[in-house]
C-alpha positions in Angstrom: -21.1 -28.8 13.8 -19.8 -27.7 10.4 -16.4 -29.2 9.3 -14.0 -27.4 7.1 -10.2 -27.7 5.8 -8.0 -25.1 6.1 -5.9 -24.4 2.6 -2.6 -22.7 3.8 -1.2 -22.0 0.3 -4.7 -20.3 -0.5 -4.7 -17.9 2.4 -0.9 -17.2 1.1 -2.1 -16.7 -2.3 -4.8 -14.3 -0.7 -2.4 -12.3 0.7 0.2 -11.8 -2.5 -2.8 -10.8 -4.5 -4.0 -8.1 -1.7 -0.1 -6.7 -1.6 0.1 -6.8 -5.1 -3.2 -4.8 -5.6 -1.7 -2.3 -2.4 1.6 -2.0 -4.7 -0.3 -1.4 -7.9 -2.4 1.3 -6.2 0.5 3.1 -4.3 3.8 3.0 -6.6 2.6 5.6 -9.0 1.6 7.8 -5.6 4.9 7.5 -4.1 6.6 8.0 -7.5 4.3 11.0 -8.1 5.3 12.5 -4.7 9.1 11.1 -5.3 9.1 13.7 -8.4 7.5 16.8 -6.6 9.2 16.7 -3.1 12.8 15.6 -4.1 15.1 17.3 -2.2 12.3 19.1 0.2 13.2 18.7 4.0 11.8 15.8 5.9 8.9 17.1 8.0 7.5 18.1 4.4 7.6 15.3 2.9 6.2 13.3 5.9 3.5 15.7 5.8 2.5 14.9 2.1 2.9 11.6 2.4 0.6 11.6 5.2 -1.8 13.2 3.6 -1.6 11.0 0.6 -1.5 8.0 2.4 -5.1 9.0 4.0 -6.3 9.8 0.4 -5.9 6.4 -0.9 -6.4 3.9 2.0 -9.6 4.9 3.3 
C-alpha cells in the first residue's frame, strides 16, 4: 500500500491560486457589465450576467 503525507498548507495555496485566477478572469467582465448595465432593471442585469458567466466559465 502506498503511503503519502498530506500538506494542508499546500492545499490552501492551490485554493488561493484558483480563486486569484478566477478573479483575474472575471473582474474585467464584471466591470464591463457594471459599466454597460448600470441603472438597468435587475432582470436585465441578471440575464446579461448569466450569459457572461456561461461564456467565461465553461
